[in-house]
C-alpha positions as CSV (number, residue, x, y, z in Angstrom):
1,M,23.7,1.7,1.5
2,I,22.5,-0.2,4.8
3,H,20.3,0.3,7.7
4,K,20.6,-1.7,11.3
5,F,17.9,-1.3,13.9
6,K,16.7,-3.2,16.6
7,Q,13.1,-5.2,16.9
8,L,11.8,-8.2,18.4
9,G,15.1,-8.7,20.2
10,Y,16.9,-9.3,16.9
11,N,19.8,-6.9,15.6
12,I,19.0,-6.6,11.9
13,V,20.8,-5.3,8.8
14,L,19.3,-4.6,5.8
15,D,21.5,-4.0,2.7
16,S,19.2,-1.8,0.6
17,D,20.6,-2.3,-2.7
18,S,20.9,-5.8,-2.8
19,N,18.0,-6.6,-0.7
20,G,20.0,-8.4,1.8
21,V,18.5,-9.1,5.3
22,H,21.2,-9.9,8.0
23,V,20.7,-10.8,11.9
24,V,23.7,-10.2,13.2
25,D,25.5,-10.2,17.0
26,D,26.3,-7.2,19.3
27,C,29.9,-7.4,17.7
28,A,28.9,-6.9,14.2
29,F,26.2,-4.5,14.6
30,D,28.3,-2.0,16.5
31,M,31.3,-2.5,13.7
32,L,28.6,-1.5,10.9
33,D,28.4,2.0,12.9
34,I,32.6,2.4,12.1
35,I,33.3,0.3,8.7
36,N,32.2,0.9,5.1
37,A,33.0,-0.1,1.4
38,P,35.3,-0.8,0.2
39,M,36.1,-3.4,2.7
40,D,40.1,-4.2,2.9
41,E,41.3,-8.0,3.6
42,N,42.4,-6.9,7.3
43,P,40.1,-5.4,9.8
44,P,41.5,-1.5,10.6
45,K,43.3,-1.1,12.9
46,E,41.2,1.7,14.6
47,L,38.5,-1.3,15.1
48,F,40.3,-3.1,18.0
49,Q,40.5,0.1,19.9
50,K,36.8,1.5,19.1
51,L,35.3,-1.9,19.7
52,G,37.5,-2.5,23.0
53,R,34.6,-4.2,25.1
54,Y,35.2,-7.0,22.7
55,S,37.9,-9.5,22.5
56,E,40.6,-9.0,19.7
57,E,39.6,-12.7,18.4
58,T,36.0,-11.8,18.4
59,V,36.7,-8.4,16.3
60,R,38.9,-10.4,13.9
61,E,36.2,-13.1,13.5
62,T,33.5,-10.6,13.3
63,Y,35.1,-8.6,10.3
64,G,36.0,-11.9,8.7
65,E,32.1,-12.8,8.7
66,L,31.3,-9.1,7.1
67,L,34.2,-9.2,4.5
68,G,32.4,-12.5,3.2
69,L,28.9,-11.1,3.1
70,Y,30.5,-8.1,1.2
71,K,32.2,-10.3,-1.3
72,E,29.3,-12.1,-2.0
73,G,27.3,-8.8,-2.5
74,S,25.2,-8.5,0.2
75,L,26.7,-6.1,2.2
76,F,27.5,-2.6,0.7
77,A,26.5,-3.5,-2.7
78,A,26.2,-0.9,-5.4
79,D,23.3,0.6,-6.8
80,E,22.4,-1.4,-10.2
81,Y,19.2,0.2,-10.7
82,E,20.0,4.0,-11.2
83,K,21.6,3.3,-14.4
84,Y,18.4,2.1,-16.0
85,S,16.5,5.0,-14.5
86,N,16.4,7.3,-17.2
87,T,15.2,4.3,-19.8
88,M,11.9,4.1,-17.9
89,V,9.2,4.4,-20.5
90,K,5.1,4.4,-20.7
91,S,3.2,1.2,-20.2
92,P,0.1,-0.1,-21.6
93,V,-2.5,0.7,-19.2
94,K,-3.5,-2.4,-17.0
95,S,-5.5,-1.4,-14.4
96,M,-8.5,1.3,-13.5
97,C,-10.4,2.6,-10.6
98,L,-13.9,3.0,-11.8
99,N,-15.8,5.6,-9.7
100,V,-19.1,4.2,-10.2
101,A,-20.3,6.2,-7.8
102,H,-20.1,10.0,-6.6
103,D,-22.0,9.8,-3.8
104,C,-22.3,7.8,-0.6
105,N,-24.5,6.7,2.4
106,L,-22.3,7.6,4.9
107,R,-20.4,10.9,5.8
108,C,-16.9,9.5,6.9
109,E,-15.5,12.6,8.8
110,Y,-12.0,11.8,7.5
111,C,-12.9,11.1,3.8
112,F,-10.3,12.0,1.1
113,A,-13.2,12.3,-1.4
114,Q,-15.5,15.1,0.3
115,T,-17.7,12.4,2.0
116,G,-18.1,10.7,-1.7
117,D,-18.5,13.6,-4.2
118,F,-15.1,14.5,-4.7
119,G,-15.9,18.1,-4.4
120,G,-18.5,18.0,-6.8
121,E,-21.8,17.1,-7.5
122,R,-23.5,14.0,-6.3
123,L,-24.0,11.3,-9.0
124,L,-24.0,7.7,-10.4
125,M,-22.0,6.3,-13.0
126,P,-24.5,5.3,-16.0
127,P,-24.0,1.9,-17.4
128,E,-22.5,3.3,-20.7
129,I,-19.8,4.8,-19.2
130,G,-18.8,1.3,-17.4
131,K,-19.1,-0.2,-20.6
132,K,-16.8,2.3,-22.5
133,A,-14.4,1.7,-19.5
134,I,-13.9,-1.7,-20.7
135,D,-13.6,-0.7,-24.2
136,F,-10.8,1.8,-23.2
137,L,-9.0,-1.0,-21.2
138,I,-9.0,-3.5,-24.2
139,E,-7.6,-0.8,-26.4
140,K,-5.2,0.5,-24.3
141,S,-3.8,-2.4,-22.4
142,A,-2.2,-3.7,-25.8
143,D,-1.0,-7.1,-25.8
144,R,-1.4,-7.7,-21.8
145,Q,-3.9,-10.4,-21.0
146,N,-4.6,-9.6,-17.4
147,I,-6.9,-6.4,-16.6
148,E,-7.9,-5.3,-13.3
149,L,-10.5,-3.1,-12.6
150,D,-11.9,-1.4,-9.2
151,F,-15.4,-0.6,-8.5
152,F,-14.7,2.3,-6.1
153,G,-16.7,5.6,-5.1
154,G,-18.1,7.1,-2.7
155,E,-20.2,3.8,-2.4
156,P,-20.0,1.5,-5.4
157,L,-23.1,-0.8,-4.2
158,M,-25.3,2.9,-4.4
159,A,-24.6,1.9,-8.8
160,W,-25.3,-1.7,-8.6
161,D,-26.9,-1.9,-12.0
162,T,-23.5,-0.1,-13.3
163,V,-21.4,-2.5,-11.5
164,V,-23.5,-5.6,-12.7
165,E,-23.9,-4.5,-16.3
166,T,-20.0,-3.5,-16.6
167,V,-18.9,-7.0,-15.3
168,N,-21.8,-8.9,-18.0
169,Y,-20.3,-6.5,-20.8
170,A,-16.6,-7.6,-19.4
171,R,-17.1,-11.5,-19.2
172,S,-18.9,-11.3,-23.0
173,I,-16.3,-9.8,-24.7
174,E,-12.9,-10.9,-23.2
175,K,-12.3,-14.2,-24.8
176,Q,-12.6,-12.5,-28.1
177,H,-10.0,-10.3,-27.3
178,G,-7.8,-12.6,-25.2
179,K,-8.3,-10.7,-22.0
180,N,-9.2,-12.0,-18.6
181,F,-10.6,-9.4,-16.3
182,R,-10.0,-9.3,-12.5
183,F,-12.5,-7.2,-10.8
184,T,-12.5,-5.4,-7.4
185,I,-14.7,-3.9,-5.1
186,T,-14.5,-1.7,-2.3
187,T,-17.6,-1.1,-0.1
188,N,-18.7,0.2,3.6
189,G,-21.5,-2.9,3.4
190,V,-24.5,-0.8,4.2
191,L,-26.2,-1.9,1.1
192,L,-25.0,-5.6,1.3
193,D,-27.9,-8.3,1.1
194,D,-27.4,-12.0,0.4
195,E,-28.1,-11.5,-3.4
196,K,-25.3,-8.8,-3.7
197,I,-22.7,-10.9,-0.9
198,D,-23.2,-14.0,-3.5
199,Y,-22.6,-12.0,-6.7
200,I,-19.2,-10.8,-5.3
201,N,-18.1,-13.6,-4.0
202,R,-18.4,-15.3,-7.4
203,E,-17.4,-12.3,-9.7
204,M,-15.0,-10.0,-7.6
205,S,-11.3,-11.3,-7.6
206,N,-10.8,-9.2,-4.3
207,V,-13.1,-6.9,-2.1
208,V,-12.0,-4.4,0.3
209,L,-14.3,-4.0,3.5
210,S,-14.2,-0.7,5.3
211,L,-14.7,-1.2,9.1
212,D,-12.6,1.0,11.5
213,G,-12.6,-1.4,14.3
214,R,-14.2,-1.2,17.9
215,R,-17.4,0.0,18.1
216,E,-17.1,3.3,19.7
217,V,-14.0,3.7,17.3
218,T,-16.1,3.2,13.8
219,D,-19.3,5.1,15.0
220,R,-17.5,8.1,16.2
221,I,-16.0,8.7,12.9
222,R,-17.9,6.7,10.2
223,K,-21.2,8.9,10.3
224,T,-24.5,7.7,8.9
225,L,-27.0,10.4,7.5
226,N,-29.1,9.9,10.5
227,G,-26.4,9.5,13.1
228,K,-27.3,6.1,13.9
229,S,-24.4,3.7,14.3
230,V,-23.4,1.8,11.0
231,Y,-21.3,-1.0,13.4
232,D,-24.3,-2.7,14.0
233,V,-25.4,-2.7,10.3
234,I,-22.5,-3.8,8.7
235,V,-20.7,-6.1,10.8
236,P,-23.0,-9.1,10.4
237,K,-23.0,-8.4,6.7
238,F,-18.9,-8.4,6.1
239,Q,-19.0,-11.5,8.6
240,K,-21.6,-13.1,6.1
241,L,-19.5,-11.8,3.1
242,V,-16.3,-13.5,4.3
243,E,-17.9,-16.7,5.7
244,R,-19.2,-17.5,2.4
245,R,-16.0,-16.4,0.3
246,G,-14.2,-19.5,0.7
247,D,-10.3,-19.0,-0.2
248,K,-10.6,-16.0,-2.5
249,D,-8.9,-12.7,-1.3
250,Y,-10.6,-10.0,0.6
251,Y,-9.2,-7.8,3.6
252,V,-10.6,-5.4,6.0
253,R,-9.6,-2.1,5.9
254,A,-9.5,0.5,8.8
255,T,-8.4,4.0,9.3
256,F,-6.9,5.5,11.8
257,T,-6.8,8.8,13.1
258,K,-5.3,10.7,16.4
259,Y,-8.7,9.7,17.8
260,N,-7.4,5.9,18.0
261,L,-3.7,5.9,18.5
262,D,-4.3,2.6,20.2
263,F,-5.1,1.2,17.1
264,T,-3.7,-2.4,17.9
265,D,-7.0,-2.8,19.9
266,D,-9.0,-2.2,16.6
267,V,-7.1,-4.7,14.6
268,L,-7.6,-7.3,17.4
269,H,-10.9,-6.4,17.5
270,L,-11.5,-7.0,13.9
271,R,-9.5,-10.4,14.2
272,D,-11.6,-11.4,16.9
273,L,-14.6,-10.7,15.0
274,G,-13.2,-13.6,12.4
275,F,-11.5,-11.4,9.9
276,E,-8.0,-12.6,9.0
277,Q,-7.0,-10.4,6.2
278,L,-6.8,-6.7,7.8
279,S,-5.1,-3.5,7.3
280,A,-5.0,-0.2,9.3
281,E,-4.4,2.9,7.4
282,P,-3.2,6.2,8.6
283,V,-5.7,8.7,7.9
284,V,-3.4,11.2,5.6
285,T,-5.2,15.0,5.6
286,D,-4.6,18.5,6.4
287,E,-2.9,18.7,9.8
288,N,-5.6,21.2,10.8
289,E,-8.0,18.8,11.1
290,P,-8.9,17.5,14.5
291,Y,-8.3,14.0,13.6
292,A,-5.2,14.6,11.3
293,L,-2.0,12.7,12.2
294,T,0.9,14.9,12.8
295,K,4.7,14.8,13.7
296,V,4.1,14.8,17.3
297,D,2.2,11.8,17.2
298,L,4.4,9.6,15.4
299,P,6.4,8.5,18.9
300,R,2.8,7.0,20.0
301,I,2.5,5.6,16.2
302,F,5.9,4.3,16.5
303,E,5.2,2.8,19.6
304,E,1.6,1.3,18.7
305,Y,3.5,-0.7,15.5
306,D,6.1,-2.0,17.6
307,R,3.0,-3.4,20.1
308,L,1.1,-4.6,17.2
309,C,4.4,-6.2,15.6
310,E,4.8,-8.0,19.6
311,V,1.2,-9.5,18.9
312,M,2.3,-10.7,16.1
313,A,5.5,-12.2,16.8
314,N,4.0,-13.8,19.7
315,R,1.2,-15.8,17.8
316,T,-1.3,-16.0,20.4
317,G,-4.9,-15.8,19.6
318,K,-6.4,-16.1,16.2
319,K,-4.0,-16.0,13.1
320,F,-4.3,-13.0,10.9
321,N,-2.1,-11.0,8.2
322,F,-1.9,-7.2,8.6
323,F,-1.3,-5.8,5.3
324,H,1.5,-3.1,6.0
325,F,3.7,-6.1,7.7
326,M,4.0,-8.3,4.9
327,V,7.3,-8.6,3.2
328,D,9.1,-11.2,1.0
329,L,12.5,-11.8,1.6
330,D,13.0,-14.1,-1.0
331,Q,11.4,-12.4,-3.9
332,G,10.6,-8.7,-4.3
333,P,9.1,-7.0,-6.9
334,C,10.3,-6.4,-10.6
335,A,12.6,-3.8,-11.1
336,I,10.3,-1.3,-12.7
337,K,8.1,-1.9,-9.9
338,R,11.0,-0.9,-7.6
339,L,11.4,2.0,-9.0
340,R,8.1,3.4,-9.9
341,G,5.8,2.0,-7.3
342,C,2.1,2.1,-8.1
343,G,1.9,2.9,-11.9
344,C,-0.4,5.9,-11.1
345,G,-1.2,8.2,-14.7
346,N,0.6,5.1,-16.2
347,D,-0.4,1.9,-16.2
348,Y,-3.3,2.6,-13.8
349,V,-6.1,5.8,-14.2
350,A,-9.1,6.5,-12.7
351,V,-12.6,7.5,-14.2
352,D,-15.2,9.1,-12.9
353,P,-19.2,9.1,-13.5
354,H,-18.9,11.3,-16.5
355,G,-16.2,9.5,-18.4
356,N,-13.4,11.8,-17.3
357,I,-9.9,10.3,-17.2
358,F,-7.4,10.8,-14.1
359,P,-4.0,9.4,-13.0
360,C,-5.7,8.1,-10.2
361,H,-8.5,7.9,-7.6
362,Q,-6.8,10.3,-5.3
363,F,-6.5,13.0,-8.4
364,V,-10.2,12.3,-9.3
365,G,-11.4,16.0,-9.3
366,I,-8.1,17.9,-9.8
367,D,-8.4,19.6,-13.2
368,E,-5.3,20.6,-14.1
369,W,-4.7,16.3,-13.6
370,K,-7.6,15.4,-16.1
371,M,-6.2,13.1,-19.0
372,G,-9.3,13.0,-21.0
373,N,-12.4,11.5,-21.5
374,L,-14.1,8.1,-22.7
375,N,-16.8,10.3,-24.6
376,D,-14.5,12.1,-26.6
377,G,-11.7,9.5,-27.2
378,T,-9.2,11.5,-25.6
379,F,-6.0,10.8,-23.3
380,N,-3.5,13.0,-22.7
381,D,-0.2,11.2,-23.2
382,E,2.2,14.1,-22.1
383,I,0.8,13.4,-18.6
384,K,1.3,9.8,-19.0
385,T,4.6,10.2,-20.2
386,Y,5.4,12.2,-17.1
387,F,4.6,9.5,-14.9
388,A,6.3,7.0,-17.0
389,K,9.4,8.8,-15.8
390,T,8.2,9.6,-12.1
391,H,10.4,7.4,-10.2
392,L,12.5,6.9,-6.8
393,Y,15.6,8.5,-9.0
394,S,13.1,11.8,-10.0
395,K,11.9,12.1,-6.4
396,Q,13.0,14.5,-4.0
397,G,15.6,12.5,-1.4
398,C,14.5,8.9,-2.3
399,S,17.7,8.1,-3.9
400,G,19.4,8.2,-0.4
401,C,16.3,6.6,1.9
402,W,17.3,2.7,2.5
403,A,13.6,2.0,2.2
404,K,13.6,3.1,-1.3
405,F,12.9,-0.8,-3.0
406,Y,10.3,-1.3,-0.8
407,C,8.5,2.3,-1.0
408,S,9.2,3.4,-4.3
409,G,8.7,6.9,-3.7
410,G,5.3,6.8,-1.9
411,C,2.2,8.1,-3.3
412,N,2.1,10.4,-6.2
413,A,-1.1,11.9,-5.0
414,N,-0.3,12.8,-1.6
415,S,2.9,14.1,-2.6
416,F,1.1,16.7,-4.9
417,I,-1.8,17.1,-2.4
418,Y,0.3,17.9,0.6
419,E,3.6,19.1,-0.8
420,G,2.6,20.5,-4.1
421,D,4.6,18.2,-6.0
422,C,4.3,14.7,-7.4
423,R,8.0,14.4,-7.1
424,K,8.2,15.7,-3.5
425,P,7.4,12.8,-1.5
426,H,5.0,13.4,1.8
427,E,7.2,13.6,4.9
428,L,5.2,12.0,7.3
429,S,3.9,9.1,5.0
430,C,7.5,8.4,4.7
431,E,8.3,8.2,8.2
432,L,5.4,5.8,8.8
433,Q,6.5,3.9,5.9
434,R,9.8,3.1,7.0
435,K,8.7,2.3,10.8
436,R,6.1,-0.3,9.0
437,L,9.0,-1.9,6.9
438,E,11.1,-2.5,9.8
439,C,8.5,-3.7,11.7
440,A,7.7,-6.3,8.5
441,L,11.3,-7.2,8.1
442,A,11.5,-8.2,11.7
443,L,8.5,-10.3,11.4
444,A,9.9,-12.0,8.5
445,V,13.3,-12.7,10.4
446,D,11.0,-14.1,13.4
447,K,9.5,-16.2,11.4
448,A,12.3,-17.5,9.3
449,V,14.5,-18.1,12.6
450,K,11.7,-19.9,14.3
451,N,11.2,-22.0,11.5
452,G,14.7,-23.1,11.5
453,G,16.0,-20.8,8.4
């Protein structure tokens, strides 16, 4: 399966099944509308008529070049992964989202967690649950050495004692069990102070900083309880944290909505504030919400992705990375990752303040997806098996999509919440993913070309 498109002035061809990415001339680009596998040694006679605007010599040479790619397996390659899809098995649990706070000191309009309480009572996780989560991960991770845990909410800094006690407990026992814990925390920054900044920079392998961009964008939708500006509170704290962080991982995560379809300006604003690792996630919500993105917004969003792509290719101003435009042309994910994606409900779970276990943070509070509880030691193996067998070949339409090995079927939670079925991809998210991937591939090509590759 091939996909061809034009971006940044290049004619780009992706061969999905081999991961081959080719930059071709106009004749080859047009020829790929006509030919398909299997390719014969000699060009079909109709090519010369259909490509009459090119000379016969050009058509022959171009066909020969494409034939060479076909023979080496990087054009019209066969799908070598589907035959393994029925062998997908359960994996040890290697990562967890620990919802230490079902409460928040902000009331962001678009919050998928219903402004922090996940549709239930507002409460904080006691340290005992955090320690049980560590014990659970050690037990369920089998022989895996590296384990990841993300402190999440709501706002996890509201449960700071639980964060610290959980980390300290993990550090006190990880070596005796042959484990290495990597912690992440996601925060809106309101409660950050020097002590918390230093602790986060010491103990957290990664930190996600929630900030939507320009002052007017951030303050319009990221509401404080008393209606005051959150921008002026958190920006200096985030700048201090990043300045002190050195070369450790972080990224600033924005969410764009219908209110700011010019989100490139927000990305550039974050860059100008001194942040280099950036993300701008499209809001996913009920399409009846006033801030929701819908199909009618897609042309404008695509235009903005193109604009951001051009900015990054021109390399003007301070350098920055944009999460959704990052792709490795030389070494992609392993086969299992290509087929199954995020590991939701299989090697990744979420735990709420009561110790209830869910497939991921977006399933938290949906009772039918409750997998068990840390307090009584229950864990639903049938749900785990279901997600182990949820992959791009068991999802509707994914096997025929050119982006399948980069997307891996998309977000299971979004599929369930907005399509009613984990195995029916969320169509709007698919459209956005494909556009971002085109930009990512174009930027990778552009970098290779400019570096002489």
